[in-house]
C-alpha positions in Angstrom: -33.0 -2.7 8.8 -34.5 -5.7 11.0 -35.3 -8.4 9.0 -38.9 -8.5 10.2 -39.2 -4.9 8.9 -41.8 -4.9 6.0 -40.6 -3.2 2.8 -42.7 -0.3 1.4 -42.1 1.0 -2.2 -39.4 -1.4 -2.8 -36.9 0.2 -5.5 -36.7 -2.5 -8.4 -33.1 -1.1 -9.3 -30.5 0.1 -7.1 -30.3 4.0 -6.6 -26.2 5.2 -7.3 -24.8 8.7 -6.1 -21.6 9.4 -7.2 -19.2 12.0 -5.5 -15.5 13.1 -6.5 -13.8 12.0 -9.8 -14.5 10.8 -13.2 -12.5 7.8 -12.3 -15.4 7.2 -8.9 -18.1 7.8 -12.3 -16.9 4.7 -14.1 -16.5 2.9 -11.2 -20.2 3.5 -10.5 -21.0 2.5 -14.0 -19.5 -0.9 -13.1 -20.9 -1.1 -9.9 -24.4 -0.8 -11.8 -23.6 -4.0 -13.9 -22.7 -6.1 -10.9 -25.7 -5.2 -9.2 -28.0 -5.8 -12.2 -26.0 -9.1 -12.7 -26.7 -10.2 -9.0 -30.6 -8.8 -9.2 -29.9 -6.2 -6.1 -33.1 -4.5 -5.5 -34.4 -1.8 -2.8 -31.0 -0.9 -2.1 -28.8 2.6 -2.1 -25.4 3.4 -2.7 -23.1 6.2 -2.3 -19.6 6.4 -4.0 -17.7 8.7 -2.0 -14.8 10.9 -2.5 -12.2 11.6 0.0 -10.5 14.3 -1.3 -11.0 17.1 1.4 -12.4 17.0 4.3 -15.7 19.0 2.9 -15.8 16.2 0.4 -16.4 13.9 3.5 -19.1 16.4 4.9 -20.7 16.2 1.5 -20.8 12.7 1.6 -22.5 12.5 5.0 -25.0 15.0 4.0 -25.9 13.0 0.8 -26.2 10.0 2.5 -28.7 11.3 5.0 -31.1 13.2 2.2 -31.1 9.6 0.2 -31.9 8.0 3.7 -35.1 10.6 3.8 -35.8 10.0 0.1 -35.5 5.8 0.7 -36.3 5.3 3.7 -37.0 1.3 4.0 -34.2 0.7 1.3 -30.9 -0.9 2.1 -28.1 2.2 2.4 -24.6 1.1 1.2 -21.2 3.5 1.5 -18.5 2.7 -0.7 -15.6 5.0 -2.1 -12.7 6.7 -1.1 -13.9 7.9 2.2 -15.4 4.8 3.2 -12.2 2.9 2.0 -10.5 5.7 5.0 -13.0 6.3 7.2 -14.9 3.3 7.5 -15.6 3.6 11.2 -17.1 7.4 10.2 -19.7 5.9 8.2 -20.6 2.7 10.0 -21.4 4.5 12.9 -23.9 6.5 10.7 -27.7 5.1 11.6 -28.8 5.8 8.1 -25.8 3.4 6.7 -26.1 -0.7 6.3 -23.1 -1.5 5.1 -19.7 0.0 4.1 -17.5 -1.7 1.6 -14.1 -0.9 0.5 -12.8 0.4 -3.1 -11.5 -3.0 -3.8 -14.5 -5.2 -2.5 -17.3 -2.4 -4.7 -15.4 -4.0 -7.8 -16.2 -7.9 -7.0 -18.9 -9.7 -8.2 -18.9 -11.6 -5.3 -19.5 -8.8 -3.0 -22.9 -8.2 -4.5 -23.9 -11.7 -4.9 -23.6 -11.7 -1.4 -26.3 -8.7 -1.4 -29.2 -11.1 -3.0 -32.5 -11.3 -0.5 -34.1 -8.9 1.1 -32.4 -9.9 4.5 -28.8 -9.6 3.6 -28.4 -6.9 5.9 -27.7 -8.0 9.4 -26.4 -11.3 8.0 -23.0 -9.9 7.0 -20.4 -7.5 9.0 -21.0 -4.0 8.8 -17.9 -2.8 7.5 -16.1 -4.7 4.7 -13.1 -2.7 3.9 -9.9 -4.7 3.4 -6.2 -3.3 3.3 -6.0 -1.2 -0.2 -2.2 -1.3 0.4 -2.1 -5.1 -0.3 -3.9 -4.8 -3.6 -2.0 -5.6 -6.7 -4.1 -5.5 -9.7 -6.5 -3.6 -11.0 -10.3 -4.7 -10.6 -11.3 -6.8 -13.9 -14.3 -5.0 -14.7 -14.6 -3.2 -18.2 -17.5 -0.3 -18.9 -17.9 -0.4 -22.6 -19.2 2.9 -23.3 -19.1 5.3 -20.2 -19.1 8.6 -20.7 -21.7 10.8 -23.7 -22.8 8.5 -27.2 -19.7 10.5 -28.6 -16.7 10.2 -25.9 -16.0 6.8 -24.3 -13.8 6.6 -20.8 -11.3 3.7 -20.3 -9.5 3.3 -17.2 -6.0 1.9 -17.9 -4.4 2.7 -14.5 -5.5 2.7 -10.2 -3.8 3.7 -7.7 -0.8 6.2 -6.8 2.7 5.6 -5.1 3.9 9.0 -4.3 2.7 10.6 -1.0 2.2 14.6 -1.4 1.6 16.2 1.6 -1.7 17.6 0.7 -3.3 14.4 -0.9 -5.0 11.3 0.7 -5.8 9.4 -2.5 -3.2 6.7 -2.3 -4.9 5.6 1.2 -8.6 5.1 -0.4 -7.0 4.1 -3.7 -3.6 2.0 -3.0 -0.5 1.5 -4.9 -0.6 2.4 -8.5 -1.6 -0.8 -10.8 -1.7 -0.7 -14.4 -4.4 -2.5 -16.5 -2.4 -4.7 -19.4 -1.7 -3.2 -22.9 -3.6 -6.0 -24.6 -6.8 -5.7 -22.4 -6.6 -1.5 -23.4 -6.7 -2.4 -27.1 -9.6 -4.9 -26.8 -11.7 -2.6 -25.2 -11.0 0.1 -27.4 -11.5 -1.8 -30.4 -14.9 -3.2 -29.0 -15.7 1.0 -28.2 -14.7 1.6 -32.1 -17.2 -0.8 -33.3 -19.7 0.5 -31.1 -19.4 3.9 -33.0 -17.2 5.8 -30.5 -15.1 8.2 -32.4 -13.2 9.3 -29.1 -11.7 7.5 -26.3 -10.1 9.1 -23.3 -7.4 7.3 -21.4 -7.5 7.7 -17.6 -6.2 6.7 -14.4 -5.2 8.1 -10.8 -1.7 8.7 -11.6 -1.9 8.2 -15.4 1.8 8.6 -16.4 2.6 5.8 -13.7 1.0 3.0 -16.0 3.2 0.2 -16.8 6.2 0.6 -13.7 4.1 -3.0 -12.5 3.8 -4.7 -15.7 6.7 -7.4 -17.2 9.1 -5.3 -19.2 8.0 -1.9 -17.7 6.1 -0.2 -20.6 5.4 3.5 -20.4 2.7 5.4 -21.1 3.9 6.5 -24.4 4.1 3.0 -25.6 0.6 2.4 -24.4 -0.4 5.2 -26.9 1.8 4.3 -29.7 0.5 1.0 -29.7 -3.2 2.1 -29.3 -3.0 4.0 -32.3 -1.3 1.4 -34.3 -3.3 -1.7 -33.1 -6.4 0.4 -33.5 -6.4 2.5 -36.7 -10.0 3.3 -37.6 -9.9 5.4 -34.0 -10.4 8.8 -34.9 -9.6 10.3 -31.8 -7.3 9.6 -28.6 -7.4 11.6 -25.7 -5.4 11.3 -22.1 -6.6 13.2 -19.0 -4.4 14.6 -16.3 -0.4 14.0 -16.7 2.5 14.6 -14.2 4.3 16.3 -16.7 7.7 15.3 -15.1 7.1 11.4 -16.0 6.4 12.0 -19.5 8.7 9.3 -21.4 10.5 9.8 -25.0 7.9 8.1 -26.9 4.4 10.3 -25.4 6.5 13.3 -26.8 7.0 11.6 -30.1 3.2 10.5 -30.2 2.5 14.1 -29.8 4.8 15.2 -32.6 4.0 12.7 -35.0 0.3 11.5 -34.3 -2.6 13.8 -35.1 -5.0 11.6 -34.1 -3.5 12.1 -30.3 -5.4 15.1 -29.3 -3.5 18.4 -28.7 -4.7 18.9 -25.0 -3.1 17.9 -21.8 -4.1 18.5 -18.6 -1.4 18.9 -16.0 -0.9 18.5 -12.5 1.4 20.8 -11.6 -0.4 22.4 -8.2 1.9 25.2 -7.5 4.6 27.4 -9.4 6.8 28.2 -6.3 9.9 26.1 -5.9 9.5 25.9 -2.0 5.8 25.5 -2.0 6.5 22.4 -4.2 8.9 20.6 -2.2 7.1 21.2 1.0 4.1 19.3 -1.2 6.6 16.7 -2.2 6.1 17.1 -5.6 8.9 15.9 -8.3 9.3 18.5 -10.5 10.1 22.5 -10.2 8.9 25.5 -11.8 11.5 25.2 -14.4 10.8 21.8 -15.3 6.9 22.8 -16.1 7.9 25.4 -18.0 10.4 23.3 -19.9 7.7 20.7 -20.6 5.2 23.2 -22.2 7.7 25.2 -24.3 8.5 21.3 -25.8 5.1 20.3 -26.2 4.2 23.4 -28.0 6.9 23.5 -29.8 6.2 19.6 -31.2 2.5 20.9 -31.8 2.1 24.4 -31.7 -1.3 24.3 -31.2 -1.4 22.1 -27.8 -3.7 23.6 -25.4 -2.9 23.3 -21.6 -5.1 22.8 -18.4 -3.7 22.7 -15.0 -4.5 21.8 -11.2 -3.2 24.5 -9.1 -3.8 25.0 -5.3 -4.1 28.7 -4.1 -3.2 28.9 -0.3 -1.1 25.9 0.4 0.0 26.0 4.0 3.1 28.5 4.3 2.2 30.0 0.8 3.6 33.7 1.2 2.8 36.6 -1.4 5.9 35.8 -3.4 5.5 32.2 -3.6 1.9 32.8 -4.9 3.1 35.1 -7.1 5.0 32.4 -8.5 2.4 30.0 -8.6 0.2 33.3 -10.6 3.0 34.2 -13.2 2.9 30.2 -14.1 -0.3 30.5 -16.0 1.5 32.8 -18.6 4.9 31.1 -18.5 3.4 27.8 -19.2 1.0 28.9 -21.5 -2.3 27.7 -19.7 -5.9 28.2 -20.8 -8.0 25.8 -18.7 -6.9 26.2 -15.0 -8.7 24.2 -12.2 -8.0 26.0 -9.0 -8.5 24.2 -5.6 -8.4 26.7 -2.6 -6.6 24.6 -0.2 -8.6 23.2 2.5 -7.4 21.1 4.8 -7.6 17.3 5.1 -6.9 15.5 7.9 -4.5 12.7 8.2 -2.1 14.6 5.9 1.2 15.9 6.6 0.3 19.5 5.2 -2.6 19.4 7.9 0.3 19.8 10.5 1.8 22.3 8.7 1.4 26.3 9.4 -1.8 27.4 7.5 -2.7 30.4 5.3 -5.6 32.7 6.4 -8.6 31.6 4.8 -9.2 35.1 3.7 -6.0 35.4 1.9 -6.6 31.7 0.4 -10.0 33.0 -1.4 -8.6 36.4 -2.3 -5.6 34.1 -4.5 -8.1 31.7 -5.8 -9.8 34.4 -7.3 -6.8 36.1 -8.9 -6.2 32.4 -10.2 -9.5 32.1 -11.3 -9.2 35.5 -13.1 -5.8 34.9 -14.6 -7.5 31.7 -16.0 -10.6 33.9 -17.6 -8.4 36.1 -19.5 -6.3 33.1 -20.8 -9.8 31.5 -21.9 -10.6 34.6 -23.5 -7.5 34.9 -25.3 -7.6 31.1 -26.5 -10.8 31.9 -27.8 -10.3 35.0 -29.7 -7.2 33.1 -31.6 -9.6 30.5 -33.0 -11.6 33.3 -34.8 -12.0 32.5 -38.8 -10.0 29.0 -37.9 -11.5 25.8 -39.3 -11.7 22.7 -36.7 -13.1 19.3 -36.4 -15.7 19.4 -33.9 -17.0 15.9 -31.7 -20.5 16.8 -31.2 -21.3 15.9 -27.5 -25.1 16.8 -28.5 -27.1 18.1 -31.2 -25.6 21.6 -30.5 -22.6 21.2 -28.6 -19.2 19.8 -29.5 -15.9 20.2 -28.6 -12.8 21.1 -30.6 -9.3 18.9 -30.9 -8.3 21.2 -28.0 -11.1 20.5 -25.8 -13.1 23.6 -26.4 -16.3 24.3 -26.3 -18.6 24.9 -29.4 -22.1 26.0 -29.8 -24.0 25.4 -33.2 -26.9 27.4 -34.6 -28.4 24.4 -35.9 -28.8 20.9 -35.1 -26.0 18.3 -35.8 -25.6 14.5 -35.5 -24.9 13.3 -31.8 -21.0 11.7 -31.9 -20.4 13.3 -35.0 -17.2 15.0 -36.3 -18.0 17.9 -37.6 -15.6 20.5 -39.6 -16.9 24.2 -39.2 -15.3 27.2 -39.5 -15.4 29.5 -36.2 -17.2 32.9 -36.4 -17.9 33.9 -32.9 -17.4 33.8 -29.3 -19.4 34.0 -25.9 -17.1 34.1 -22.9 -16.7 30.2 -22.5 -17.5 28.9 -25.8 -16.8 29.3 -29.7 -19.9 30.0 -31.8 -20.3 28.5 -35.5 
């Protein structure tokens, strides 16, 4: 926007739009604090996702929509899609500034935006080489999430190069937050009254590989539980089961404050597909891990990411993925119909027919629905400790939603006997 253009109905505080993962949402909260500290006004920020071509399309759509709603505001685009394809967004007439994933976490980036005329005074693209970043950003968001559950980012980036995934080029290589920093943050969260903390990252089980003495995720979990004895519940987000270390298995077996719910990055259940994905595990590895975790913690439940219709997947290969749902005793499925992401090796492989992809995804989701129903049925008559996310809904230690018929205290942990179920929730 030219410097002499009058600003109409200027936004007193920036408008933020977040697309994509939980980590993006976390970083949006950081940007809100950074922009507030710099006194930024009359600005719209779109934090994009790049996981699929559809995600990039939705980002462009969101930018155009927000420009129509705020025609006189500065439009800033950031996030993974902006990091990977800065020229794509800089070429949009709606966009004033494109900043990278590293730059968006730096106070200096926001301080440089002070005043109404910063657009035009700086380069339109401010995106450095993400692969050169060796440390996590210094932002700490105390309390992001609900009033009951807080999320703590302990890791960013990924050193692996799965053939379907573009995310390392948006996030860079793996970097870990030192354990002492993590523990101090969790202590502050407990002091603020949070009853559950979730550890998050892009490739969580790689935590520690870049730190002195190369600690592992299990070491971090044990340290948190030892040094923050007043933390009632610790949860870990998506993990790569092949990277799980002995200490994490010991924590699963011995630490009741570590929640019995793990979300697994499985992606497929056929060995040939897994090799073509460039995954580091085989189907038997996944089955073995789930059996061992259930042996150590019988109430353990699993969620999992599974891709339907990865390039070259035959009907027989898909059946192996479908059988994995039972063989790994999975409950909560995140099913992703494969879609081409340009710039990845998988985009150059022979593609599966779109109709077949949709049909396979539907079968996986149906299998997931069956598993959820079985899980809910098995909880009938049991007493659970439930963390209340709002007055009427909370979650068990296994992350199952529970609906109450009367108000509870938000953020509290309530013991209650399960008396019924719906298609997706337990009832009290």
